[in-house]
C-alpha positions in Angstrom: 9.6 -29.5 -12.3 8.5 -28.5 -8.8 4.8 -28.9 -8.1 2.4 -27.7 -5.4 2.7 -29.3 -2.0 -0.4 -31.6 -1.7 -0.9 -31.1 2.0 -0.6 -27.4 1.8 -3.1 -27.4 -1.2 -5.7 -29.3 0.8 -5.3 -26.9 3.7 -5.7 -23.9 1.4 -8.6 -25.3 -0.4 -10.4 -26.1 2.8 -9.7 -22.8 4.4 -10.8 -21.0 1.3 -14.1 -22.8 1.3 -14.6 -21.9 4.9 -13.7 -18.3 4.3 -16.1 -17.9 1.3 -18.8 -19.6 3.4 -18.2 -17.3 6.4 -18.3 -14.1 4.3 -21.6 -15.1 2.7 -23.3 -16.3 6.0 -22.2 -13.0 7.7 -23.6 -11.1 4.7 -26.9 -13.1 4.9 -27.2 -12.2 8.6 -26.7 -8.5 7.8 -29.1 -8.7 5.0 -31.8 -10.0 7.3 -31.3 -7.2 9.7 -31.3 -4.5 7.0 -34.1 -6.1 5.0 -32.3 -6.0 1.7 -30.4 -8.7 -0.1 -28.6 -6.5 -2.7 -25.7 -6.3 -0.3 -24.6 -9.8 -1.5 -23.3 -8.2 -4.7 -20.7 -6.2 -2.6 -19.9 -9.4 -0.6 -18.9 -11.1 -3.8 -15.8 -8.9 -4.2 -15.1 -9.0 -0.5 -15.2 -12.8 -0.5 -12.6 -13.1 -3.2 -10.4 -10.7 -1.4 -10.8 -12.6 1.9 -10.0 -15.9 0.2 -6.9 -14.4 -1.4 -5.7 -13.1 2.0 -6.3 -16.5 3.8 -4.6 -18.3 0.9 -1.5 -16.0 1.0 -1.2 -16.4 4.8 -1.4 -20.2 4.6 1.0 -20.4 1.6 4.0 -18.9 3.7 6.9 -21.3 3.3 5.5 -23.1 0.4 4.9 -20.7 -2.6 7.4 -18.4 -4.1 7.2 -15.1 -2.1 6.9 -12.8 -5.1 4.3 -14.9 -7.0 2.1 -15.5 -3.9 2.2 -11.9 -2.8 1.5 -10.4 -6.3 -1.2 -12.8 -7.0 -3.0 -12.3 -3.7 -2.6 -8.5 -3.9 -4.1 -8.5 -7.4 -7.1 -10.4 -6.3 -7.6 -8.1 -3.2 -7.4 -5.0 -5.3 -9.8 -6.3 -7.8 -12.2 -7.6 -5.2 -12.3 -4.6 -3.0 -12.6 -2.1 -5.8 -15.6 -4.0 -7.1 -17.2 -4.3 -3.6 -16.7 -0.5 -3.0 -18.1 0.4 -6.4 -21.3 -1.8 -5.9 -21.8 -0.5 -2.4 -21.6 3.2 -3.6 -23.9 2.4 -6.5 -26.5 0.9 -4.3 -26.4 3.4 -1.4 -29.8 4.9 -0.7 -31.7 2.4 -2.8 -34.1 -0.3 -1.7 -34.0 -4.0 -2.8 -32.6 -4.9 -6.1 -35.5 -5.7 -8.5 -33.8 -9.0 -9.4 -33.9 -10.3 -5.8 -37.4 -8.8 -5.2 -38.7 -10.7 -8.2 -36.9 -14.0 -7.2 -38.1 -13.8 -3.5 -41.6 -13.0 -4.6 -41.7 -16.4 -6.3 -39.9 -18.3 -3.5 -41.4 -21.5 -2.4 -41.6 -21.6 1.4 -39.5 -19.1 3.4 -38.1 -16.4 1.2 -35.1 -16.0 3.6 -34.2 -19.6 3.4 -34.7 -19.7 -0.3 -32.3 -16.6 -0.6 -29.8 -18.4 1.6 -29.8 -21.5 -0.7 -30.0 -20.0 -4.2 -28.1 -16.8 -3.6 -25.6 -16.8 -0.7 -24.5 -20.5 -0.6 -24.4 -20.6 -4.4 -22.2 -17.5 -4.6 -20.0 -18.9 -1.8 -19.5 -22.0 -3.8 -18.8 -20.1 -7.0 -16.2 -17.8 -5.2 -14.4 -20.9 -4.1 -14.5 -22.4 -7.6 -13.6 -19.3 -9.5 -10.7 -18.5 -7.1 -9.0 -21.9 -7.6 -6.2 -20.3 -9.7 -5.4 -17.9 -6.8 -5.5 -20.8 -4.3 -3.0 -22.8 -6.5 -0.7 -19.9 -7.6 0.1 -18.9 -4.1 1.5 -22.4 -3.5 3.7 -22.6 -6.6 7.4 -22.6 -5.7 8.5 -21.3 -9.0 9.2 -17.6 -9.3 7.0 -15.6 -11.8 7.5 -16.7 -15.4 6.3 -15.5 -18.8 2.9 -16.9 -18.4 2.5 -15.1 -15.0 3.8 -11.8 -16.6 1.2 -12.2 -19.4 -1.5 -13.0 -16.8 -0.7 -9.9 -14.8 -0.8 -7.8 -18.0 -4.3 -9.1 -18.8 -5.3 -8.5 -15.2 -4.2 -4.8 -15.5 -6.1 -4.3 -18.9 -9.2 -6.0 -17.4 -9.1 -3.8 -14.2 -8.7 -0.8 -16.5 -11.8 -1.8 -18.5 -13.8 -2.4 -15.4 -12.9 0.7 -13.4 -13.0 3.1 -16.3 -16.3 1.6 -17.6 -17.8 1.8 -14.2 -16.7 5.4 -13.7 -17.9 6.5 -17.2 -21.3 4.9 -16.5 -21.6 6.5 -13.1 -20.9 9.9 -14.4 -23.3 9.4 -17.3 -26.2 8.4 -14.9 -25.4 11.3 -12.5 -26.3 13.8 -15.2 -30.1 14.4 -15.2 -30.0 15.3 -18.9 -29.2 11.6 -19.6 -32.1 10.1 -17.9 -33.7 7.6 -20.2 -30.8 7.7 -22.6 -28.5 4.8 -23.5 -24.9 5.0 -22.5 -22.9 4.8 -25.7 -19.8 6.9 -25.0 -16.3 6.1 -24.1 -15.6 2.4 -23.6 -19.3 1.8 -23.9 -19.1 2.7 -27.6 -16.6 -0.2 -28.1 -18.4 -2.8 -26.2 -21.8 -2.9 -24.5 -20.2 -4.5 -21.4 -16.7 -3.1 -20.7 -17.1 -4.0 -17.1 -17.9 -7.6 -17.9 -15.2 -7.8 -20.5 -12.8 -6.5 -17.9 -13.9 -9.1 -15.4 -13.3 -11.7 -18.2 -9.7 -10.5 -18.7 -9.0 -10.3 -14.9 -9.8 -14.0 -14.3 -8.1 -15.3 -17.4 -5.1 -13.3 -16.3 -5.2 -14.7 -12.8 -5.6 -18.2 -14.3 -2.3 -17.8 -16.2 -0.5 -17.0 -12.9 -1.3 -20.6 -12.0 0.1 -22.1 -15.2 3.7 -22.7 -14.0 2.9 -26.5 -14.2 0.7 -28.4 -16.5 -1.0 -29.9 -13.5 -2.1 -26.6 -12.0 -3.0 -25.3 -15.5 -5.4 -28.2 -16.1 -6.8 -28.4 -12.6 -7.7 -24.7 -12.5 -8.9 -24.2 -16.0 -12.6 -24.6 -14.8 -12.2 -21.2 -13.0 -12.0 -18.8 -16.1 -14.4 -21.1 -18.0 -17.0 -20.8 -15.3 -16.5 -17.0 -14.9 -16.7 -16.6 -18.7 -20.0 -18.5 -18.8 -21.4 -16.4 -16.0 -20.5 -13.2 -17.6 -21.6 -14.0 -21.2 -24.4 -16.6 -20.8 -25.4 -16.4 -17.2 -26.1 -13.6 -14.8 -24.0 -11.0 -16.6 -24.5 -9.9 -20.2 -27.6 -11.9 -21.0 -29.7 -10.8 -18.0 -28.7 -7.1 -18.3 -29.6 -7.1 -22.0 -32.9 -8.7 -21.3 -33.6 -5.9 -18.8 -32.5 -3.2 -21.3 -34.5 -4.5 -24.3 -37.2 -2.2 -25.4 -35.7 1.0 -24.2 -35.7 3.8 -26.7 -32.4 3.7 -28.9 -31.3 0.3 -27.6 -31.8 -1.6 -30.8 -29.7 0.9 -32.7 -27.0 0.6 -29.9 -27.1 -3.2 -30.3 -26.6 -2.8 -34.0 -23.5 -0.6 -33.9 -21.8 -1.8 -30.7 -20.0 -5.1 -30.0 -21.7 -7.5 -27.7 -18.6 -8.3 -25.6 -15.1 -8.1 -27.2 -14.2 -4.4 -27.9 -14.1 -3.2 -31.5 -14.7 0.3 -33.1 -18.4 1.1 -33.4 -20.0 0.5 -36.7 -22.7 2.8 -38.3 -25.2 -0.1 -38.7 -25.7 -3.8 -39.3 -26.7 -6.7 -37.2 -26.2 -6.8 -33.4 -22.7 -7.9 -32.4 
């Protein structure tokens, strides 16, 4: 069974790391000028898209043309959609309260602290999470059943993310909903349709790198890290801590799944 060219892989890994770092350092410079660090949330998606483009370019002559193009394109579509959505959501707002609280407690220079614990950390995570993309574009095998399943998961995940974000944006845009809990559409099946969608996207992209046991094993860390971030890290856990105490949220917890979608139930313990 054909495997990834080692020399090409080293090149792609190094270039991807440099690309992720460059995007985050550029974003840091812009943030200092603008005086807000919330733009790093948009840079997250941009960095993934940039890594995919660089990996696609450098994999020419090594990876199967169809696999490498489809995987890179899927990553770019996901990353840019997320970046545009977050940028629109934050337009006209000041600093994100999360970053304001963090920087208020920063030891020493707040800017250098933000550089270390936000920008460089996110750059490293982009490189780590995107390992399946970096490997998949170098696989010489044409797309197989695992890749097809992965792209199907990616499509379902993108649907949950995009539709969930759209539904929430429309809900918040209606003044009549101010102070109310969003519990309609996909949000009645899971409290986090966007995070669940993200979860599916990265497990799907991981499957596109599973043409060999070596790449499957070497890139498994990617969806595991992303899943941990979404469920136990900066995603679901922090958002629910922020929402706790709002009127009606306890009832929403009781009837709506915490992550994996299922029909809402009339009552019971939180999912």
